[in-house]
Phi, psi and omega in degrees: 000129174256110181263152172295157178296165174182173181296152181255006181288160183302148183298324184292325179290323176298318181299314180300317177296320176296324176298315189278319182219076188297316183290314173304321180297307182297314182296324182290320181291320174295317181301324182272326192245345177101201184295336180224138177208153187249134168251135180066048178294342179261019174254176180283339181231074180293150184250123184243119176270132183232141180217012173275131180304330174295319181293319181297316177301314181294328177287306189293336182262352181291164178301127180299339186279356176283344189240151161247097179279316181299316173302325176295329183273343189301315186301325179272316198262337183305318178297333177279318195251333180098168193288331187258011180299143173313317186294342187247013184253156181229162167066217183293322177300323180293314183294320183296311181296322182301313186295325181285329182278331192291323188299322178299348184252017183230158178050237186294333179302313178297316184295335176297336180273353190294317185292317180306310182297315180296317186291317182298322182290311183298318182296317188290323186271346185296331183271004180289120179286152179284131173089357183249129179292148174223151177287128183287314185303312181301324177298309182291328178295322178295316183289315180298320182292316178298325183287320180288328179291325178287316183295315184283315189250340193074018181265135176219355178194171179101170181307309182299317177298309180305311183295312182296320177303310181291322176296319175300312182299313178295325180298314181286327176294334182291345180232023185286338183261159176304328183289313184281330176292339178303333180300325180286332185271328183240093183307331182290349178273352184277074177257113183275093176248031181079189187298344180282346179253145183305312185289321179301315177297317176306310181297317183292323177295318175304315181296318175298321180293318179307310184302317176296317182294314180295323178292321177298316180302311183294317178301314179294318176306317179294324176292321176292324178290319179298318176299317183294319185290327185264007182058027180276129180260109176247133181274088178264104183261359177291153189296322175307309184297321180297319180287326178298325181275344181293147177226147178279189185288344178265003179086009181273138172275172170293147170281165183297320178295322179297312183301314181302314187286325174291323177294315181290329173298314180298317183293320180289301184296324186270353178251306186293316184291316179298317178303316180294320181295316184288324174301314177302314182300315178299321176302301183300321182294331181262346177280329181243099186306325181289326174295318181298314181299311180301317182290316178301318181295327181283319180295327181286352177276356179235154179258094184302322184303327186253346183208078184290337179297335181294334186296315183305330186267357178299120188289322184284321170304318177298313180297324175300312183294320182293321181294324182296319184278344172283307191292324175222079178301141181304313172253138183281339177210153177278205183301131166296139182243112182269122179293140171258341182215161179300149180207137179259128173239118189047236180268005181262141178245122187250141179266164175304140179099341172295139178262116174263129182237108172283111188274113185298308185302309183296322176297317182288352180240025174284125184291331180291341175261318184234084179300148189048055183302334179281355182261140175279104183230090181298333186299336179304329183280339177274333187268341181210146174260116188274149181282162175293002176252353176257331187218111183209061181298343181252024185075193182192189185064215177278358179251016180295151185290125181292342183264009185300310179298325177293318180299308178297322177301312183294315183305310181298317179296319179295309182303311183298320180295315184289315190286327186280347183244355183222135165270118179241163175213151175288139174297315181232092186284081177232161181293132179246144173249153178289155172234163180286138171228097185061239180267359189246170168250130185223166172291159175305141180296345180277358179306125181231149173239162176230135175277115183274329180189157172271154182217165173236143179296149178300325176298317180295325177295319185294337181270355183287000000 
């Protein structure tokens, strides 16, 4: 077996460096070893990072049966998502769940959420006072969480909504720092000493969320059954109802355990990652005045109130979102892929047990693809169309994120609603670097914006 070169330090030490300073770690290893490098080469399961587009293509287009991706994700993600999450399944169970989950995220289903997302955003930003700084992440977190809770559960108010909202925020905060995130990377740190210990607090919050989710599943299942028995036609468009009514090829529904794990996956993946992306976008838009000016001019060419779908088609807004996810992707790498059979990737021959990681961050910062990669330049996406092996913020192959289109749709709607109604400025316009937040990379929690004045889009004024 020919493995790429890599450091010979113990695997645990390499992992610790990655946990504490992930971007610096990846950049240092790539600078020393090149497009491919191996961690833990003297173990039974060496980990190989790859960032050449040809290598990415060969992995994404290989026979999916060559890999166990779900098994590769379990050590990190199972405590968060559960055993039956789509991200942790392989083979036919993965394909079955994927087929059941895809319909709520396509076509007209997404358009049905546009009014909801815009209304939630407008309500949240309406109360922002002029001249007073506010923390960006909590505001976007509130908008994103309200949107996902209503889209997934149809919940927008009441005790169950309030409790689930608060528990989810606390759950994610419990692993938000590099120190607490280490519990996901190092299982020996998972000491349950009750609420006084970080892991104990995490477990207790998870149990409380589980009780709410299972209760909601039972309640919704009962309502759907009552509709069926009474021949009542109710347009239940929330994702939970759609999943409860979905059936696989044999006519079988999802079990309660499967539903619980898919719901928590949707809530975490659909809320936390979107929050981070929008927060980054707001930073870059207001850090670079020329980006801000171009974007406002484009947004003012459409009347969002009468045609929200036009937002999705705005080219510069799309480019800003794409560049946001390029320069600091929320996840540095997609699913780990554990080889089940020998495989050659470029000049390397890998044995079963090897873990292959197509690295999003390192690929997105290749100077041969993205000149001045450290600079935020949306125009690069207007001048060139990148292949799915050169740009893949949502992963790729058969493990690509099923919520990709919904996420981009939501990000664009929220940004457009905020920007068309408020003139904003960074409180402290300085260069920012990502920090670890659980399994993701996010802007510092201290990022603040100031509303300098309220505004109405030129298109809206023209229609008065």
